[in-house]
PDB file of N, CA, C and O in Angstrom:
ATOM      1  N   UNK A   1       0.860  -1.143   0.003  1.00  0.00           N
ATOM      2  CA  UNK A   1       0.001   0.025  -0.008  1.00  0.00           C
ATOM      3  C   UNK A   1       0.911   1.251  -0.022  1.00  0.00           C
ATOM      4  O   UNK A   1       1.822   1.386   0.795  1.00  0.00           O
ATOM      5  N   UNK A   2       0.650   2.085  -0.917  1.00  0.00           N
ATOM      6  CA  UNK A   2       1.526   3.295  -0.897  1.00  0.00           C
ATOM      7  C   UNK A   2       1.049   4.337   0.025  1.00  0.00           C
ATOM      8  O   UNK A   2      -0.053   4.204   0.556  1.00  0.00           O
ATOM      9  N   UNK A   3       1.767   5.334   0.253  1.00  0.00           N
ATOM     10  CA  UNK A   3       1.559   6.410   1.306  1.00  0.00           C
ATOM     11  C   UNK A   3       0.231   7.078   0.913  1.00  0.00           C
ATOM     12  O   UNK A   3      -0.542   7.345   1.834  1.00  0.00           O
ATOM     13  N   UNK A   4      -0.096   7.355  -0.250  1.00  0.00           N
ATOM     14  CA  UNK A   4      -1.347   8.095  -0.618  1.00  0.00           C
ATOM     15  C   UNK A   4      -2.559   7.198  -0.309  1.00  0.00           C
ATOM     16  O   UNK A   4      -3.476   7.617   0.397  1.00  0.00           O
ATOM     17  N   UNK A   5      -2.558   5.993  -0.827  1.00  0.00           N
ATOM     18  CA  UNK A   5      -3.803   5.173  -0.541  1.00  0.00           C
ATOM     19  C   UNK A   5      -3.858   4.834   0.946  1.00  0.00           C
ATOM     20  O   UNK A   5      -4.963   4.671   1.465  1.00  0.00           O
ATOM     21  N   UNK A   6      -2.767   4.720   1.652  1.00  0.00           N
ATOM     22  CA  UNK A   6      -2.866   4.393   3.087  1.00  0.00           C
ATOM     23  C   UNK A   6      -3.445   5.609   3.865  1.00  0.00           C
ATOM     24  O   UNK A   6      -4.229   5.441   4.799  1.00  0.00           O
ATOM     25  N   UNK A   7      -3.028   6.855   3.448  1.00  0.00           N
ATOM     26  CA  UNK A   7      -3.603   8.016   4.100  1.00  0.00           C
ATOM     27  C   UNK A   7      -5.090   8.115   3.852  1.00  0.00           C
ATOM     28  O   UNK A   7      -5.831   8.563   4.727  1.00  0.00           O
ATOM     29  N   UNK A   8      -5.563   7.692   2.639  1.00  0.00           N
ATOM     30  CA  UNK A   8      -6.970   7.865   2.299  1.00  0.00           C
ATOM     31  C   UNK A   8      -7.823   6.807   2.940  1.00  0.00           C
ATOM     32  O   UNK A   8      -9.047   6.914   2.857  1.00  0.00           O
ATOM     33  N   UNK A   9      -7.267   5.776   3.584  1.00  0.00           N
ATOM     34  CA  UNK A   9      -8.161   4.758   4.130  1.00  0.00           C
ATOM     35  C   UNK A   9      -8.826   5.318   5.438  1.00  0.00           C
ATOM     36  O   UNK A   9      -9.970   4.989   5.751  1.00  0.00           O
ATOM     37  N   UNK A  10      -8.071   6.171   6.183  1.00  0.00           N
ATOM     38  CA  UNK A  10      -8.632   6.748   7.374  1.00  0.00           C
ATOM     39  C   UNK A  10      -8.762   5.717   8.453  1.00  0.00           C
ATOM     40  O   UNK A  10      -9.453   5.980   9.438  1.00  0.00           O
ATOM     41  N   UNK A  11      -8.143   4.549   8.343  1.00  0.00           N
ATOM     42  CA  UNK A  11      -8.269   3.554   9.387  1.00  0.00           C
ATOM     43  C   UNK A  11      -7.112   3.640  10.355  1.00  0.00           C
ATOM     44  O   UNK A  11      -5.964   3.749   9.925  1.00  0.00           O
ATOM     45  N   UNK A  12      -7.369   3.596  11.618  1.00  0.00           N
ATOM     46  CA  UNK A  12      -6.424   3.717  12.635  1.00  0.00           C
ATOM     47  C   UNK A  12      -5.621   2.416  12.738  1.00  0.00           C
ATOM     48  O   UNK A  12      -4.391   2.462  12.768  1.00  0.00           O
ATOM     49  N   UNK A  13      -6.297   1.245  12.793  1.00  0.00           N
ATOM     50  CA  UNK A  13      -5.618  -0.067  12.880  1.00  0.00           C
ATOM     51  C   UNK A  13      -6.042  -0.880  11.669  1.00  0.00           C
ATOM     52  O   UNK A  13      -7.016  -1.631  11.709  1.00  0.00           O
ATOM     53  N   UNK A  14      -5.250  -0.702  10.541  1.00  0.00           N
ATOM     54  CA  UNK A  14      -5.653  -1.342   9.257  1.00  0.00           C
ATOM     55  C   UNK A  14      -5.549  -2.826   9.243  1.00  0.00           C
ATOM     56  O   UNK A  14      -6.189  -3.487   8.425  1.00  0.00           O
ATOM     57  N   UNK A  15      -4.731  -3.390  10.158  1.00  0.00           N
ATOM     58  CA  UNK A  15      -4.705  -4.847  10.368  1.00  0.00           C
ATOM     59  C   UNK A  15      -4.558  -5.095  11.876  1.00  0.00           C
ATOM     60  O   UNK A  15      -3.862  -4.332  12.545  1.00  0.00           O
ATOM     61  N   UNK A  16      -5.184  -6.124  12.424  1.00  0.00           N
ATOM     62  CA  UNK A  16      -4.994  -6.441  13.828  1.00  0.00           C
ATOM     63  C   UNK A  16      -3.506  -6.597  14.145  1.00  0.00           C
ATOM     64  O   UNK A  16      -2.783  -7.321  13.461  1.00  0.00           O
ATOM     65  N   UNK A  17      -3.063  -5.899  15.199  1.00  0.00           N
ATOM     66  CA  UNK A  17      -1.717  -6.052  15.686  1.00  0.00           C
ATOM     67  C   UNK A  17      -0.714  -5.097  14.926  1.00  0.00           C
ATOM     68  O   UNK A  17       0.470  -5.056  15.260  1.00  0.00           O
ATOM     69  N   UNK A  18      -1.189  -4.375  13.956  1.00  0.00           N
ATOM     70  CA  UNK A  18      -0.372  -3.450  13.126  1.00  0.00           C
ATOM     71  C   UNK A  18      -0.922  -2.056  13.250  1.00  0.00           C
ATOM     72  O   UNK A  18      -2.106  -1.883  13.542  1.00  0.00           O
ATOM     73  N   UNK A  19      -0.047  -1.000  13.024  1.00  0.00           N
ATOM     74  CA  UNK A  19      -0.581   0.268  12.911  1.00  0.00           C
ATOM     75  C   UNK A  19       0.216   1.018  11.881  1.00  0.00           C
ATOM     76  O   UNK A  19       1.366   0.682  11.598  1.00  0.00           O
ATOM     77  N   UNK A  20      -0.435   2.097  11.286  1.00  0.00           N
ATOM     78  CA  UNK A  20       0.231   2.883  10.337  1.00  0.00           C
ATOM     79  C   UNK A  20       1.022   4.005  11.015  1.00  0.00           C
ATOM     80  O   UNK A  20       0.591   4.564  12.024  1.00  0.00           O
ATOM     81  N   UNK A  21       2.177   4.321  10.445  1.00  0.00           N
ATOM     82  CA  UNK A  21       2.918   5.388  11.075  1.00  0.00           C
ATOM     83  C   UNK A  21       2.282   6.739  10.718  1.00  0.00           C
ATOM     84  O   UNK A  21       2.721   7.752  11.263  1.00  0.00           O
ATOM     85  N   UNK A  22       1.305   6.814   9.860  1.00  0.00           N
ATOM     86  CA  UNK A  22       0.599   8.065   9.524  1.00  0.00           C
ATOM     87  C   UNK A  22      -0.295   8.427  10.655  1.00  0.00           C
ATOM     88  O   UNK A  22      -0.634   9.605  10.773  1.00  0.00           O
ATOM     89  N   UNK A  23      -0.722   7.505  11.520  1.00  0.00           N
ATOM     90  CA  UNK A  23      -1.676   7.742  12.586  1.00  0.00           C
ATOM     91  C   UNK A  23      -1.100   8.098  13.914  1.00  0.00           C
ATOM     92  O   UNK A  23      -1.825   8.172  14.906  1.00  0.00           O
ATOM     93  N   UNK A  24       0.174   8.320  13.963  1.00  0.00           N
ATOM     94  CA  UNK A  24       0.879   8.550  15.213  1.00  0.00           C
ATOM     95  C   UNK A  24       1.662   9.801  15.185  1.00  0.00           C
ATOM     96  O   UNK A  24       2.149  10.220  14.134  1.00  0.00           O
ATOM     97  N   UNK A  25       1.798  10.426  16.352  1.00  0.00           N
ATOM     98  CA  UNK A  25       2.679  11.565  16.418  1.00  0.00           C
ATOM     99  C   UNK A  25       4.096  11.008  16.863  1.00  0.00           C
ATOM    100  O   UNK A  25       4.214   9.879  17.342  1.00  0.00           O
ATOM    101  N   UNK A  26       5.098  11.819  16.686  1.00  0.00           N
ATOM    102  CA  UNK A  26       6.492  11.368  17.011  1.00  0.00           C
ATOM    103  C   UNK A  26       7.082  12.272  18.111  1.00  0.00           C
ATOM    104  O   UNK A  26       6.786  13.465  18.178  1.00  0.00           O
ATOM    105  N   UNK A  27       7.926  11.670  18.972  1.00  0.00           N
ATOM    106  CA  UNK A  27       8.308  10.336  18.910  1.00  0.00           C
ATOM    107  C   UNK A  27       7.159   9.361  19.494  1.00  0.00           C
ATOM    108  O   UNK A  27       6.320   9.792  20.286  1.00  0.00           O
ATOM    109  N   UNK A  28       7.174   8.102  19.080  1.00  0.00           N
ATOM    110  CA  UNK A  28       6.021   7.293  19.474  1.00  0.00           C
ATOM    111  C   UNK A  28       6.373   6.875  20.876  1.00  0.00           C
ATOM    112  O   UNK A  28       7.523   6.557  21.178  1.00  0.00           O
ATOM    113  N   UNK A  29       5.369   6.879  21.734  1.00  0.00           N
ATOM    114  CA  UNK A  29       5.438   6.463  23.106  1.00  0.00           C
ATOM    115  C   UNK A  29       5.160   4.964  23.216  1.00  0.00           C
ATOM    116  O   UNK A  29       4.016   4.536  23.365  1.00  0.00           O
ATOM    117  N   UNK A  30       6.263   4.161  23.136  1.00  0.00           N
ATOM    118  CA  UNK A  30       6.137   2.714  23.117  1.00  0.00           C
ATOM    119  C   UNK A  30       5.583   2.132  24.403  1.00  0.00           C
ATOM    120  O   UNK A  30       4.902   1.106  24.375  1.00  0.00           O
ATOM    121  N   UNK A  31       5.864   2.773  25.532  1.00  0.00           N
ATOM    122  CA  UNK A  31       5.268   2.298  26.784  1.00  0.00           C
ATOM    123  C   UNK A  31       3.740   2.413  26.681  1.00  0.00           C
ATOM    124  O   UNK A  31       3.024   1.500  27.094  1.00  0.00           O
ATOM    125  N   UNK A  32       3.247   3.508  26.142  1.00  0.00           N
ATOM    126  CA  UNK A  32       1.815   3.678  26.026  1.00  0.00           C
ATOM    127  C   UNK A  32       1.244   2.717  24.976  1.00  0.00           C
ATOM    128  O   UNK A  32       0.160   2.172  25.185  1.00  0.00           O
ATOM    129  N   UNK A  33       1.933   2.496  23.864  1.00  0.00           N
ATOM    130  CA  UNK A  33       1.445   1.597  22.815  1.00  0.00           C
ATOM    131  C   UNK A  33       1.334   0.116  23.363  1.00  0.00           C
ATOM    132  O   UNK A  33       0.368  -0.597  23.090  1.00  0.00           O
ATOM    133  N   UNK A  34       2.355  -0.284  24.129  1.00  0.00           N
ATOM    134  CA  UNK A  34       2.435  -1.720  24.679  1.00  0.00           C
ATOM    135  C   UNK A  34       1.768  -1.866  26.029  1.00  0.00           C
ATOM    136  O   UNK A  34       1.506  -2.979  26.486  1.00  0.00           O
ATOM    137  N   UNK A  35       1.497  -0.750  26.660  1.00  0.00           N
ATOM    138  CA  UNK A  35       0.913  -0.779  27.971  1.00  0.00           C
ATOM    139  C   UNK A  35       1.818  -1.318  29.097  1.00  0.00           C
ATOM    140  O   UNK A  35       1.357  -1.768  30.146  1.00  0.00           O
ATOM    141  N   UNK A  36       3.137  -1.244  28.818  1.00  0.00           N
ATOM    142  CA  UNK A  36       4.110  -1.675  29.786  1.00  0.00           C
ATOM    143  C   UNK A  36       5.534  -1.090  29.428  1.00  0.00           C
ATOM    144  O   UNK A  36       5.771  -0.729  28.275  1.00  0.00           O
ATOM    145  N   UNK A  37       6.375  -1.012  30.320  1.00  0.00           N
ATOM    146  CA  UNK A  37       7.779  -0.586  30.077  1.00  0.00           C
ATOM    147  C   UNK A  37       8.645  -1.858  30.052  1.00  0.00           C
ATOM    148  O   UNK A  37       8.856  -2.518  31.070  1.00  0.00           O
ATOM    149  N   UNK A  38       9.138  -2.171  28.830  1.00  0.00           N
ATOM    150  CA  UNK A  38       9.993  -3.315  28.595  1.00  0.00           C
ATOM    151  C   UNK A  38      11.030  -3.069  27.535  1.00  0.00           C
ATOM    152  O   UNK A  38      10.821  -2.151  26.742  1.00  0.00           O
ATOM    153  N   UNK A  39      12.075  -3.755  27.440  1.00  0.00           N
ATOM    154  CA  UNK A  39      12.995  -3.561  26.395  1.00  0.00           C
ATOM    155  C   UNK A  39      12.314  -3.640  24.997  1.00  0.00           C
ATOM    156  O   UNK A  39      11.427  -4.466  24.779  1.00  0.00           O
ATOM    157  N   UNK A  40      12.730  -2.804  24.103  1.00  0.00           N
ATOM    158  CA  UNK A  40      12.103  -2.729  22.743  1.00  0.00           C
ATOM    159  C   UNK A  40      13.109  -3.359  21.773  1.00  0.00           C
ATOM    160  O   UNK A  40      14.275  -2.975  21.676  1.00  0.00           O
ATOM    161  N   UNK A  41      12.543  -4.403  21.030  1.00  0.00           N
ATOM    162  CA  UNK A  41      13.336  -5.080  19.983  1.00  0.00           C
ATOM    163  C   UNK A  41      12.688  -4.648  18.626  1.00  0.00           C
ATOM    164  O   UNK A  41      11.467  -4.679  18.471  1.00  0.00           O
ATOM    165  N   UNK A  42      13.563  -4.242  17.644  1.00  0.00           N
ATOM    166  CA  UNK A  42      13.052  -3.707  16.423  1.00  0.00           C
ATOM    167  C   UNK A  42      13.666  -4.647  15.306  1.00  0.00           C
ATOM    168  O   UNK A  42      14.876  -4.867  15.250  1.00  0.00           O
ATOM    169  N   UNK A  43      12.816  -5.146  14.485  1.00  0.00           N
ATOM    170  CA  UNK A  43      13.234  -5.848  13.279  1.00  0.00           C
ATOM    171  C   UNK A  43      12.845  -5.063  12.018  1.00  0.00           C
ATOM    172  O   UNK A  43      11.670  -4.813  11.749  1.00  0.00           O
ATOM    173  N   UNK A  44      13.881  -4.689  11.261  1.00  0.00           N
ATOM    174  CA  UNK A  44      13.631  -3.932  10.019  1.00  0.00           C
ATOM    175  C   UNK A  44      13.614  -4.865   8.879  1.00  0.00           C
ATOM    176  O   UNK A  44      14.609  -5.530   8.591  1.00  0.00           O
ATOM    177  N   UNK A  45      12.460  -4.935   8.196  1.00  0.00           N
ATOM    178  CA  UNK A  45      12.267  -5.856   7.106  1.00  0.00           C
ATOM    179  C   UNK A  45      11.921  -7.179   7.578  1.00  0.00           C
ATOM    180  O   UNK A  45      12.711  -8.115   7.455  1.00  0.00           O
ATOM    181  N   UNK A  46      10.674  -7.318   8.162  1.00  0.00           N
ATOM    182  CA  UNK A  46      10.401  -8.607   8.777  1.00  0.00           C
ATOM    183  C   UNK A  46       9.813  -9.596   7.913  1.00  0.00           C
ATOM    184  O   UNK A  46       9.506 -10.686   8.395  1.00  0.00           O
ATOM    185  N   UNK A  47       9.612  -9.338   6.647  1.00  0.00           N
ATOM    186  CA  UNK A  47       9.215 -10.267   5.679  1.00  0.00           C
ATOM    187  C   UNK A  47       7.900 -10.966   5.996  1.00  0.00           C
ATOM    188  O   UNK A  47       6.910 -10.258   6.180  1.00  0.00           O
ATOM    189  N   UNK A  48       7.798 -12.280   6.077  1.00  0.00           N
ATOM    190  CA  UNK A  48       6.499 -12.892   6.397  1.00  0.00           C
ATOM    191  C   UNK A  48       6.288 -12.987   7.890  1.00  0.00           C
ATOM    192  O   UNK A  48       5.263 -13.513   8.323  1.00  0.00           O
ATOM    193  N   UNK A  49       7.203 -12.505   8.685  1.00  0.00           N
ATOM    194  CA  UNK A  49       7.034 -12.322  10.100  1.00  0.00           C
ATOM    195  C   UNK A  49       7.391 -13.610  10.948  1.00  0.00           C
ATOM    196  O   UNK A  49       7.252 -13.599  12.171  1.00  0.00           O
ATOM    197  N   UNK A  50       7.837 -14.685  10.289  1.00  0.00           N
ATOM    198  CA  UNK A  50       8.253 -15.837  11.031  1.00  0.00           C
ATOM    199  C   UNK A  50       9.251 -15.657  12.116  1.00  0.00           C
ATOM    200  O   UNK A  50       9.030 -16.091  13.247  1.00  0.00           O
ATOM    201  N   UNK A  51      10.409 -14.991  11.785  1.00  0.00           N
ATOM    202  CA  UNK A  51      11.397 -14.848  12.831  1.00  0.00           C
ATOM    203  C   UNK A  51      10.962 -13.851  13.894  1.00  0.00           C
ATOM    204  O   UNK A  51      11.253 -14.045  15.074  1.00  0.00           O
ATOM    205  N   UNK A  52      10.284 -12.808  13.505  1.00  0.00           N
ATOM    206  CA  UNK A  52       9.767 -11.789  14.472  1.00  0.00           C
ATOM    207  C   UNK A  52       8.815 -12.365  15.420  1.00  0.00           C
ATOM    208  O   UNK A  52       8.902 -12.109  16.621  1.00  0.00           O
ATOM    209  N   UNK A  53       7.901 -13.138  14.935  1.00  0.00           N
ATOM    210  CA  UNK A  53       6.862 -13.771  15.805  1.00  0.00           C
ATOM    211  C   UNK A  53       7.439 -14.845  16.716  1.00  0.00           C
ATOM    212  O   UNK A  53       7.123 -14.903  17.904  1.00  0.00           O
ATOM    213  N   UNK A  54       8.316 -15.721  16.128  1.00  0.00           N
ATOM    214  CA  UNK A  54       8.987 -16.697  16.988  1.00  0.00           C
ATOM    215  C   UNK A  54       9.825 -16.116  18.070  1.00  0.00           C
ATOM    216  O   UNK A  54       9.851 -16.613  19.196  1.00  0.00           O
ATOM    217  N   UNK A  55      10.514 -15.060  17.731  1.00  0.00           N
ATOM    218  CA  UNK A  55      11.334 -14.344  18.679  1.00  0.00           C
ATOM    219  C   UNK A  55      10.555 -13.722  19.791  1.00  0.00           C
ATOM    220  O   UNK A  55      10.938 -13.775  20.959  1.00  0.00           O
ATOM    221  N   UNK A  56       9.411 -13.108  19.395  1.00  0.00           N
ATOM    222  CA  UNK A  56       8.504 -12.529  20.449  1.00  0.00           C
ATOM    223  C   UNK A  56       7.913 -13.579  21.290  1.00  0.00           C
ATOM    224  O   UNK A  56       7.764 -13.340  22.489  1.00  0.00           O
ATOM    225  N   UNK A  57       7.557 -14.724  20.799  1.00  0.00           N
ATOM    226  CA  UNK A  57       7.035 -15.792  21.610  1.00  0.00           C
ATOM    227  C   UNK A  57       8.070 -16.368  22.566  1.00  0.00           C
ATOM    228  O   UNK A  57       7.735 -16.802  23.668  1.00  0.00           O
ATOM    229  N   UNK A  58       9.328 -16.371  22.139  1.00  0.00           N
ATOM    230  CA  UNK A  58      10.432 -16.901  23.000  1.00  0.00           C
ATOM    231  C   UNK A  58      10.830 -15.869  24.101  1.00  0.00           C
ATOM    232  O   UNK A  58      11.456 -16.224  25.100  1.00  0.00           O
ATOM    233  N   UNK A  59      10.453 -14.606  23.887  1.00  0.00           N
ATOM    234  CA  UNK A  59      10.908 -13.534  24.785  1.00  0.00           C
ATOM    235  C   UNK A  59       9.709 -12.679  25.199  1.00  0.00           C
ATOM    236  O   UNK A  59       9.578 -11.546  24.735  1.00  0.00           O
ATOM    237  N   UNK A  60       8.877 -13.172  26.019  1.00  0.00           N
ATOM    238  CA  UNK A  60       7.579 -12.436  26.368  1.00  0.00           C
ATOM    239  C   UNK A  60       7.876 -11.249  27.233  1.00  0.00           C
ATOM    240  O   UNK A  60       7.013 -10.390  27.416  1.00  0.00           O
ATOM    241  N   UNK A  61       9.064 -11.173  27.769  1.00  0.00           N
ATOM    242  CA  UNK A  61       9.442 -10.036  28.647  1.00  0.00           C
ATOM    243  C   UNK A  61       9.921  -8.776  27.852  1.00  0.00           C
ATOM    244  O   UNK A  61      10.294  -7.768  28.453  1.00  0.00           O
ATOM    245  N   UNK A  62       9.902  -8.854  26.534  1.00  0.00           N
ATOM    246  CA  UNK A  62      10.349  -7.740  25.703  1.00  0.00           C
ATOM    247  C   UNK A  62       9.209  -7.419  24.722  1.00  0.00           C
ATOM    248  O   UNK A  62       8.356  -8.249  24.408  1.00  0.00           O
ATOM    249  N   UNK A  63       9.255  -6.120  24.247  1.00  0.00           N
ATOM    250  CA  UNK A  63       8.267  -5.675  23.311  1.00  0.00           C
ATOM    251  C   UNK A  63       8.992  -5.687  21.943  1.00  0.00           C
ATOM    252  O   UNK A  63      10.163  -5.331  21.807  1.00  0.00           O
ATOM    253  N   UNK A  64       8.209  -6.119  20.962  1.00  0.00           N
ATOM    254  CA  UNK A  64       8.698  -6.303  19.595  1.00  0.00           C
ATOM    255  C   UNK A  64       7.890  -5.454  18.638  1.00  0.00           C
ATOM    256  O   UNK A  64       6.660  -5.414  18.674  1.00  0.00           O
ATOM    257  N   UNK A  65       8.621  -4.788  17.794  1.00  0.00           N
ATOM    258  CA  UNK A  65       8.014  -4.163  16.659  1.00  0.00           C
ATOM    259  C   UNK A  65       8.781  -4.583  15.364  1.00  0.00           C
ATOM    260  O   UNK A  65       9.975  -4.877  15.409  1.00  0.00           O
ATOM    261  N   UNK A  66       8.061  -4.602  14.220  1.00  0.00           N
ATOM    262  CA  UNK A  66       8.734  -4.886  12.967  1.00  0.00           C
ATOM    263  C   UNK A  66       8.342  -3.783  12.028  1.00  0.00           C
ATOM    264  O   UNK A  66       7.246  -3.225  12.076  1.00  0.00           O
ATOM    265  N   UNK A  67       9.304  -3.494  11.164  1.00  0.00           N
ATOM    266  CA  UNK A  67       9.100  -2.478  10.091  1.00  0.00           C
ATOM    267  C   UNK A  67       9.215  -3.144   8.797  1.00  0.00           C
ATOM    268  O   UNK A  67      10.221  -3.794   8.510  1.00  0.00           O
ATOM    269  N   UNK A  68       8.185  -3.000   7.975  1.00  0.00           N
ATOM    270  CA  UNK A  68       8.156  -3.633   6.639  1.00  0.00           C
ATOM    271  C   UNK A  68       7.433  -2.686   5.678  1.00  0.00           C
ATOM    272  O   UNK A  68       6.434  -2.068   6.045  1.00  0.00           O
ATOM    273  N   UNK A  69       7.952  -2.572   4.420  1.00  0.00           N
ATOM    274  CA  UNK A  69       7.356  -1.677   3.445  1.00  0.00           C
ATOM    275  C   UNK A  69       6.418  -2.346   2.459  1.00  0.00           C
ATOM    276  O   UNK A  69       5.573  -1.719   1.820  1.00  0.00           O
ATOM    277  N   UNK A  70       6.625  -3.740   2.364  1.00  0.00           N
ATOM    278  CA  UNK A  70       5.845  -4.512   1.481  1.00  0.00           C
ATOM    279  C   UNK A  70       4.498  -4.903   2.061  1.00  0.00           C
ATOM    280  O   UNK A  70       4.464  -5.757   2.947  1.00  0.00           O
ATOM    281  N   UNK A  71       3.380  -4.330   1.613  1.00  0.00           N
ATOM    282  CA  UNK A  71       2.055  -4.509   2.202  1.00  0.00           C
ATOM    283  C   UNK A  71       1.583  -5.941   2.118  1.00  0.00           C
ATOM    284  O   UNK A  71       0.883  -6.433   3.002  1.00  0.00           O
ATOM    285  N   UNK A  72       1.991  -6.634   0.996  1.00  0.00           N
ATOM    286  CA  UNK A  72       1.660  -8.074   0.957  1.00  0.00           C
ATOM    287  C   UNK A  72       2.288  -8.911   2.031  1.00  0.00           C
ATOM    288  O   UNK A  72       1.682  -9.838   2.569  1.00  0.00           O
ATOM    289  N   UNK A  73       3.525  -8.561   2.334  1.00  0.00           N
ATOM    290  CA  UNK A  73       4.228  -9.309   3.431  1.00  0.00           C
ATOM    291  C   UNK A  73       3.645  -8.917   4.779  1.00  0.00           C
ATOM    292  O   UNK A  73       3.611  -9.744   5.690  1.00  0.00           O
ATOM    293  N   UNK A  74       3.202  -7.722   4.929  1.00  0.00           N
ATOM    294  CA  UNK A  74       2.523  -7.265   6.255  1.00  0.00           C
ATOM    295  C   UNK A  74       1.286  -8.096   6.352  1.00  0.00           C
ATOM    296  O   UNK A  74       1.023  -8.650   7.420  1.00  0.00           O
ATOM    297  N   UNK A  75       0.507  -8.222   5.307  1.00  0.00           N
ATOM    298  CA  UNK A  75      -0.791  -9.013   5.418  1.00  0.00           C
ATOM    299  C   UNK A  75      -0.447 -10.467   5.690  1.00  0.00           C
ATOM    300  O   UNK A  75      -1.143 -11.099   6.485  1.00  0.00           O
ATOM    301  N   UNK A  76       0.537 -11.007   5.106  1.00  0.00           N
ATOM    302  CA  UNK A  76       0.971 -12.465   5.395  1.00  0.00           C
ATOM    303  C   UNK A  76       1.386 -12.563   6.869  1.00  0.00           C
ATOM    304  O   UNK A  76       0.977 -13.506   7.546  1.00  0.00           O
ATOM    305  N   UNK A  77       2.134 -11.679   7.356  1.00  0.00           N
ATOM    306  CA  UNK A  77       2.620 -11.706   8.736  1.00  0.00           C
ATOM    307  C   UNK A  77       1.407 -11.666   9.682  1.00  0.00           C
ATOM    308  O   UNK A  77       1.366 -12.391  10.676  1.00  0.00           O
ATOM    309  N   UNK A  78       0.391 -10.786   9.352  1.00  0.00           N
ATOM    310  CA  UNK A  78      -0.765 -10.601  10.187  1.00  0.00           C
ATOM    311  C   UNK A  78      -1.512 -11.853  10.370  1.00  0.00           C
ATOM    312  O   UNK A  78      -2.067 -12.085  11.444  1.00  0.00           O
ATOM    313  N   UNK A  79      -1.562 -12.735   9.305  1.00  0.00           N
ATOM    314  CA  UNK A  79      -2.284 -14.033   9.438  1.00  0.00           C
ATOM    315  C   UNK A  79      -1.515 -14.983  10.346  1.00  0.00           C
ATOM    316  O   UNK A  79      -2.068 -15.999  10.768  1.00  0.00           O
ATOM    317  N   UNK A  80      -0.243 -14.682  10.661  1.00  0.00           N
ATOM    318  CA  UNK A  80       0.536 -15.631  11.580  1.00  0.00           C
ATOM    319  C   UNK A  80       0.256 -15.275  13.023  1.00  0.00           C
ATOM    320  O   UNK A  80       0.542 -16.083  13.906  1.00  0.00           O
ATOM    321  N   UNK A  81      -0.256 -14.176  13.288  1.00  0.00           N
ATOM    322  CA  UNK A  81      -0.442 -13.716  14.659  1.00  0.00           C
ATOM    323  C   UNK A  81      -1.692 -14.291  15.281  1.00  0.00           C
ATOM    324  O   UNK A  81      -1.995 -14.001  16.439  1.00  0.00           O
TER     325      UNK A  81
END
């Protein structure tokens, strides 16, 4: 999904467990987003989400975010959650 079409959707949470950076102010308050203060792990380019989700399941004491630009991969990862 490109930036223009994503902005025009007007959806805050376009997929469960995911959010658009267009709907947030910066810097993002990760404690508020996760509802807890925990170490933050960032994966850039999470692909189908397999590694990110497995790592998050193995480390429930940490907060995980993934950054991905390919919307098809984001949708694929959302089905794994």
